N, C-alpha and C positions, 0 to 999 in steps of 0.2 A: 119551862126551860127556854132560854133565848135561842133563836135560830140564827146560825152564823151565815153571813153572806158569802156566797161562793166567789173566790178570787177570779178576776178576769184573766184570760189567756194573755201572755205578754204581747201578742199581736193584735189584741182586740182594741177597737177605738174606745176612747173615754168620753162618754156622754154625760158631761158635768152639768148639774142643774143650776149651779151658780155662775156658769159661763154662758155667754151668748153663743148662738149657733156659729160654728167655725166657718169663716168666709175666705180668709187669705190662705195661701199655701203654708205660711208659717204656723197659723192656727191648726191646720190639718196635721202638720208634723208633730206639734207639741201634744196634741190630743190623740195621736196615733191613727188618724184617719188616712194618713199618707206616710210612706216610709221616709225616714231620713236616709242619707247615703254617705258615701265616703268622701274623703278629701285627701289629696296628697300634694305636698309641696316638695320641690326638688332639693336634693343635696345629701351628702353623706361622706363618711370616711372609711367605707368598707374595704377598699383595697389596702388600707393600712391595718386592718384588724383581721381580715380573712381573705380568701381568694374567690370572689363571686364570678370570675370571668372564665370559668373552665370551658365554656362552650364557644369561646370566641376564637377567631382566627388572629393572625399576627399582622398588625398594620405596619407597613414599612416605616423606617425611621424618618425619611424625609416627609412623609405625610403625617406622621405622628407629631413632628415639629410644627407643621402647617396647621394641624388641628388646634394647637394652642393659640396660634396667631389668629385663627378664625373665631376664637372664643368658644370653642366646643368643649363643654365640661366632660370629664371622663367619669370618674367614680365619686364626684362630689368635691367639696372644698375642705375636707378634713374636719367636718362638723359631726357632732353626735346626732344620730337619728332622733327625730322628734315627732311624736304622735299626740294629738289631743282629742279627747272625747267630749263632744258637745251634746249634753243630755237635755234635749229640747223640752221645755215645759215647766221647769222649776223643780228639779229633783232634790230629795234630802241628801245632804252630805254630812253636815255637822251633827255630832252626837250619836245617832243610831248607826252611822257608818264610820267616819273618822272622828276621833275624839277631839274636841276643841275646849280648852279650858280658859282660865283667867290669865292675869298678867304674868304669872309664873310659868306658863306653858301648858301642855296638854294635861299634866297631872295636877295642875292647880284647879281642883274640881269646882264645878258650878253648884248651885243650890239644887235641891230635889225638884223644886218647881221649874227651874231652868231646864233640867234634863227632861222633865215631863213635857215641856213645850217642844222639845226636840224628839219626842216620841218614845221616851224611856220611862217606864213606871218606876216607883221608888225601890222596888226589889231588883231592878236591873241597871241601876246607875253604876258608874265605874267604881264609886267608893262603897257600894253596897257590900255588907258582910255576908250576904247569902250566896255568894258565888264569885268567881273570878271573871269579871266582864271586861278585862283589858287584854288585848292581844298585840304583841310587838314583834311578831314573826317577820314583818317587813320593815322593821326599824321604826317606821311611823306607827303610832299607837292607833289601833282600830278598836271599836267595840267588838267583843268576842263573838257576838251574835250578828255582826254585820253581814248582810247578804252580798255586798260587793266584795268583802274580804273572802267570804266562802267561795264565790265564783273565781276569784284570783287564785286562791290556794288549790282549787280543784284542777286548774289548768297547768300550773307550773310544777316542774319536777321537785322532788323532795329537797334537793340541795340548792335550788335557785334562790330561796328566800334569804339566805345568808349573804347574797350579793346585791340586795335591794335595800334602798333607804328612801325616805320621802320627807315632805314638809307640807303643812296645811296653812292656808291663808284665809282667815275669817274676813269676808268682804261682802257687803250688800250689793245686790243688783236688782233692777226692776223686775217684777213678776210678769211673765207671759208677754213679752214685747220683743219685737225684732230690733228695737233700738239700742239694745245693750251691746256696746262695742267690745265683746269678749274675745273675738278671734285673734290670736297672736301671730298668724302665719306670715303676714307681711313684715312684722318685726323680726321674726326668725330669719326670714330671707335677707333682711337688711344687714344682719350681723354676719352674713357670709354663706348661709346654707343655699346651695344650688346644686342640682342633680345632673346626672348624665343623660337623662331623657326628658325630665319635666322640671318646671319651676314650681308652679302651683296648680293643683286640681282640686275640685270640690264636688260635694254632693248636690249642690244647687247651682243654677245659673244666676248667681248673685256675685256681688263684688268680693265677698269673703269666701264664697264657695261653700258656706255652711249655714246653719240656722241663725246664729248671732252675727252681728255686723263686725267688721274690723274697724279699729280706730281710724278716723279720717286722716290724721296726721301721718299715719304709717303706710297708707295705701300707695301702691305703685302700679299704674295701669299696664306697664310692660309685662308684669307677671300675673295678670288677672287669671283666676283659676279656670281650668277646663273641667267640665263635669265628668266624673267617673264614679260608678256605683255598683259594679259587678265584675266578676272575673273576665267576662268577654270584653269588657271595656279595657281591661289591662292588656290582654293579649292583642287587642286591636289597636293599641297605641302606635305600633310601628308597622309600616308597610315598606319593605325593602324591594318590592317589585317582583316581576316574574323571573328575573335572572337567577335568583337564589333557588328557585324550584327546578331550574334547568341544569345548574352546575353545583358542584360541591361548594360549601361556604368559602373555603380558602381560595378556590378558583374564582369565585364571584368577586372577592376582595381584590384579587390580582387584576381582574379585568377592569374594575372601577379605578384602581390605581393607575393603570395604563391610560385610561381615558383622561384622568387628571393630567398626567405628564404630557400627553399629546396636545391637549387643549392649552396647557400652560406654555408649551413651546410656541404654539400658534399665536397666543395672546401677546407674547413678547415681540412678535413681528408685525403686530397690527396697531394702528393708531385710530382710535374711534373718532377723533376730531372733537371730542367733548372736553370741556374744561374739567370734567370729573373723570377723565380717562383712567387714572389710577384706581379710583374708587370703584368704577364699573368693573374693571378687570379683577380686582380683589373679590368682589361679590361673586363673579363667575367662578373664580378659582375655589372659593369657599363652598360654592354649591356642589362641585365635584368632590371636594374633600368630605363634605357632610354625607354624601351618598356612600362613599367608601367606608366612612366611619360607621354608618348605620349597618351596613352589611357585616362589618368587622365585629360589632358588639351585639347586634340583634338579629343576625341572620338565622339563628335558630329560635323560632317563636316560643318554644317551650321554656326558654331561659327565663322569661318573665311571667309565665303562666302559673298562677297559684295552684291550680288544680293539678298540674304536673309535678308539683313539689311534694315528695313523700313525707317531708317534715311537717307539712301543713295538713294534707288530706291523705287518709289511708290507714291501714292497720297500725302503723307506728306513728301516725300523724297526730297533730294537736287536735284535729277534728276527725271523727269517723266519717265515712261516706254518707251514712244516714243523717248525721248531724248537719253536715255541709249541705246536703240536698234539701233538708227540711227547714233550715233557718237562714233567712236572707241576711240577718245581722252577722252571722258567722261568715258568710260569703263576703260581706262588705269588709269586715275586719281583716280577713285573709288577703283581700285585694290590696288593701293599704299596706299591711305589714310586709307583704312580699316585695312591693316596690321600695318601701322605705329601708328595710333591713338589708337589701341587696345592692344598695347604692344607685339604683335607677332613680330614686327620689330620696330626699332626706328628711322631709317632715310632712305630716298629713293630719287632716281632721276627719274623724269618724263621727258623723251626726247620727244619733239614735233618737227616735221619736217616741212619744207616748209617756213622757215623764211628768206630765201635769196630773199626777195620780192621787189627788185627794178625792177619792171616790166613795167615802163613807166607810171604808174598811182599811186595814193595814196590809192585807195579803196581796192585793194587786201591785202595790209599790214594791213589796219584798221580792216578788217574782221578777220584776223588771230590773231591780238593783242586782239580782243574782245574774241575770243575763249580761248586764253591763260588766260585772266583775269577770265573767267568763271571757268576754272579749278583751278586757284589759289584761287578764292573765295570759291569754293566747299571745298577745304582742310581747309580753315579757318572756314567755317560754320560747318563742321563735327567735328572739334576740339571743337568748342563751344558747340555743341549738347551733346557731351559725357564728357565735362568738363575737358579737358586737354589742356596744353599749346602747342604751336607749333612754330617752326621757319621755315620760307619759304624763300628760296634764289633763285633769278632769274638772269640768266646770258645767254650770247650768244657769239658765236665765231665771233668777229668783230662787225661791225655796218654798217649803211647806211648814205647817205647825200642827200640833195636836192639842186638843182641849182636855186631854186626860182620859177620855173614854177608851176602853181596851178592846182589842180584837183577840179573842181566845180561840180562834180557829187554828187548824193545823199550821197553816202558813203565817197566820198573824202572830202566833206564839206568845200571846199575852202582852203585846206591845201596843203603844198608843195609836189610835186611828188617826190618819191624816185628815184634818178637818178642813183646811183651806190654804191659800197662798199666804206666804209671809216672807218678805225680803229680809227681815231682821235676822233670820236664822241661817242665812246663806254663807257658804264657804266654798273654796276651791282647793284642790290639792294636787301635788305631783309626786311621782315615783321615778327613781332612777335605778336602772340596772347597770352594773359594771362587771365585765367578765373577770377582772383581776381581783375583786374583793368589794365588800360593802363600802359605798361612798361614805366618807366621814362628814359629820355635822360640825360646822364651825364652832369653836369654843374650846377652852382648855379645861373647863370643869363641867360637870353634869348640869349645873345650874345655868351656865352660859349656853350650853348646847340646847337646853330646853327652850330658851328664848329664840334660838335660830331655827328650831324645828317647827315652831308655830310663829308665823310672821304676823303679829297682831294678837288680839285676844277678844274674849266675849265677857259681857257683864254677867253677874250672878243670875240674872233673869233669863239667860239663854239667848240674848240679843248681841249682835256685833257692837263692840265699843268703837264708835266711828272715829275717835281720836287716837286709836291704838296704832295706826299705820297710815301712810298716804293712800294705800289701796283700799282701806276699809270702807270708804264711802265714795269711791270714784273708780268706775270700771276701767277707764282709760289707764289709770295708774296701776290697776291690778295687772293689766297686760304688760306695762312697763316693768313691774316687779318680776313678773314671770320671765320676761326676756333677759333682765339683769341676771337672774339665777341661771338661765341657760348659758349666758356668757361666762358666768363664774365657774361652771363646770369645765370650761376651756382655759381658765386662768386669764380671761380677757375682760373682766368686769371694769378694769381701769379705762377701757376704751368706750364705755357706755356714754359718758358726757359728749364725746366727740361724735359718735354715731347718732345720738339723740340730743342735739343741743338745746331743744326746747322742753326737755323732760321735766317732770314734776316731782321727782323723788328726793329732792333736797340736796344736802351736802354729801361729801364723800363719806363722812362718818355715819350718816343716816343710811346711805346705800350699803355700807358694810353691815349695819344692823339688819338690813333687809335681805342679806345673802345667807342662804341656808347651808350650802354644802361646800366642802373643799373641792378643788379641781380634780377631775379624773382624767383629763387630757391636757397635755402641756402645750400652752400657747396656741391652741386651735389647729395644730398641724397633725393631730391624730396619734401622737406618741403617748401611750399610757404613762401616767405618773406613778 
């Protein structure tokens, strides 16, 4: 009788015989020797969908007007919250998780050998007559035994799936390298996402804030990410000084407003003698306004603390106290979604490490996919609980393949062992939750919609067809495709050539072909369509 290899714990490091000893921090994250962390980028439309400012005092009208003049964001710029999951190491997405088909879409099935390469034996392919292996609960078609899907469905409420849809993008990316420019955060910021507290934060002290790089042509040093990776980092983002501890929040705001008015009156009677007199005075005025604004919106530290949110942690929360205390990935996801969903930030990256999981079995990767799904599902559920939309993007640097050998252990469930890295089988996908109903896929017929739900396609062999889309063989264009689809949710895709004049997505007709969903927000101002 064959002896089944025991699956590794999701936190266990991966000691891969076909890889060199990990040296860089990126290597450590990909193989699970070091934790990935969270990322957040500022912006959102929460004041337009719900009321997240219940703990705030009232800022007087004259200072509220001055807040706009000083460029202080309130609850974002009317953009849909955006979270991306960076699965470091080369995770499987196509086939065993999200179905990817031929030129006709997800249901244009590949060959049995193609699915075997993607980890599915002949009796578990989507077209297999031995069982129903297609699940479309989330609109986007998953394999019914997908552990990412299992994790998502485990966390979302029974009625949430009906308001979710998604699309998949078959696209190659290099295996196990930090040079993949996968991270879209700067692009999301360029199209208007900017938050009330932060612009960009990340799990690493890198230019992207995550495991993968950001495209060089999108980078903006003014919004370089600040590192955040735990709830204490979130609650420590704001320091309003000792005055809040001595007075009630409303009294503190009133005192700071008075300080602004007194200082403003004195500045009017002073000439600094500088040629930049007006600029200097405006900087001083804005300093006082920002202090009052911080006390107004963040005088109660619990307002941004994920641990203090009963929807996130507790008996009725998405995570139990035991889960939250025992799993750092859950704490990370909670920290990001708290900031993003409540308007303090509008977009974020959650980097999860240890996805270089070709360990000679299938079970290790299954357990890690399950945990990723639970974190994705938690973000979707939290958006639903507070009544806001969200776009979630999932990507990885490279992918894996199977040689057909099966893992018949409990967690392996008879699926193909992950044998090694293979960029040819890579794909990314995104899901969108809309509180008012399932987002619609572009197209007037089922055939047209199938082509918009899968942006590109794979060959019968299970490899990406590199001519199927601009994104298929160019990670920079994969990011552009993702940003285009984010803009399309706001009915702003026509602005893409203006904001990205050097883009590589081709003509307007081709960009229409690369757009998956109909708008869910009208004109980017936060009004549901």
